C-alpha positions as CSV (number, residue, x, y, z in Angstrom):
1,M,105.3,-39.3,-258.1
2,T,104.3,-42.4,-259.4
3,F,102.1,-45.2,-257.7
4,G,105.1,-47.4,-256.9
5,E,107.2,-44.4,-255.6
6,K,104.4,-43.5,-253.3
7,I,103.9,-46.9,-251.9
8,Q,107.7,-47.2,-251.4
9,K,107.9,-43.9,-249.5
10,L,104.8,-44.5,-247.4
11,R,106.2,-48.0,-246.5
12,K,109.4,-46.5,-245.5
13,E,108.1,-43.9,-243.5
14,A,105.9,-46.3,-241.6
15,G,109.0,-48.2,-240.9
16,L,107.6,-51.5,-242.8
17,S,109.7,-53.8,-244.8
18,Q,108.3,-55.2,-248.2
19,E,107.9,-58.5,-246.0
20,D,106.0,-56.6,-243.4
21,L,103.6,-55.0,-245.9
22,S,103.2,-58.1,-247.9
23,Y,102.2,-60.0,-244.8
24,Q,99.5,-57.3,-244.0
25,L,98.1,-57.4,-247.4
26,G,98.2,-61.2,-248.1
27,V,100.6,-61.1,-251.0
28,S,104.2,-62.1,-251.6
29,R,107.3,-59.7,-251.1
30,Q,107.8,-59.9,-255.0
31,A,104.4,-58.5,-255.6
32,I,105.3,-55.4,-253.3
33,S,108.6,-54.9,-255.1
34,K,106.7,-55.3,-258.5
35,W,104.3,-52.8,-257.6
36,E,107.1,-50.4,-256.2
37,R,108.9,-50.7,-259.6
38,D,105.7,-49.8,-261.3
39,N,105.7,-53.1,-263.2
40,G,102.1,-53.7,-262.2
41,Y,99.3,-52.6,-259.9
42,P,97.6,-54.4,-257.1
43,E,94.0,-55.4,-257.1
44,T,91.5,-52.7,-255.9
45,E,91.0,-54.3,-252.5
46,K,94.7,-54.2,-251.9
47,I,94.9,-50.5,-252.8
48,V,91.8,-49.8,-250.4
49,R,93.8,-51.7,-247.7
50,M,96.9,-49.9,-248.4
51,S,95.1,-46.4,-248.0
52,K,94.0,-47.6,-244.6
53,I,97.3,-48.9,-243.5
54,F,99.1,-45.8,-244.4
55,N,96.2,-43.5,-243.5
56,V,96.0,-41.6,-246.9
57,T,93.4,-41.1,-249.4
58,L,92.8,-43.4,-252.5
59,D,93.0,-40.2,-254.6
60,Y,96.5,-39.5,-253.3
61,L,97.6,-43.1,-254.0
62,L,96.3,-43.4,-257.6
63,N,96.8,-39.9,-259.0
64,D,100.2,-39.1,-260.6
65,E,99.6,-35.4,-260.7
66,G,102.4,-33.5,-258.6
67,T,104.2,-34.5,-255.5
68,Q,101.6,-33.5,-252.9
69,T,101.9,-34.6,-249.6
70,P,99.5,-37.3,-248.5
71,E,96.1,-36.1,-247.1
72,P,94.9,-37.9,-244.2
73,A,92.1,-40.3,-244.7
74,A,88.6,-38.8,-243.7
75,E,87.4,-40.2,-240.4
76,Q,84.2,-42.3,-240.5
77,G,81.2,-40.8,-239.3
78,I,77.6,-40.6,-239.8
79,Y,75.8,-37.7,-241.8
80,V,73.0,-36.1,-240.1
81,S,70.9,-33.6,-241.9
82,R,70.0,-30.2,-240.4
83,E,66.4,-31.2,-240.3
84,M,67.0,-34.4,-238.4
85,A,69.3,-32.6,-236.0
86,D,66.5,-30.1,-235.3
87,G,63.8,-32.7,-235.0
88,F,66.0,-34.7,-232.5
89,L,66.7,-31.6,-230.3
90,L,63.0,-30.5,-230.3
91,Y,62.3,-34.2,-229.2
92,Q,64.8,-34.0,-226.4
93,N,63.6,-30.6,-225.2
94,G,60.0,-31.9,-225.1
95,N,61.1,-34.9,-223.0
96,I,62.8,-32.3,-220.7
97,L,59.8,-30.4,-220.4
98,K,57.7,-33.3,-219.5
99,L,60.1,-34.3,-216.8
100,R,59.9,-30.8,-215.3
101,L,56.0,-30.8,-215.3
102,P,54.4,-32.0,-212.0
């Protein structure tokens, strides 16, 4: 499936018209039409925005390989190492012990 086919499919599944999507991306309706016909590609920031609008990964949007179903975009979060988590827990346990002592 091409980039344009994916955009068109995702847009229709989301119940958006070309006009609606163009408004959200700050481009003309003709630009959306051009992208859907694979006559050009949007700027990188627009592709990133589309991945958020449609809740799919950039990899899904940009790779032409196969007709795989869209993968949900990963949720935002904070990475915490095991050492950091263990240190936090030890610190919290130390505070609890201090509270229990007379």
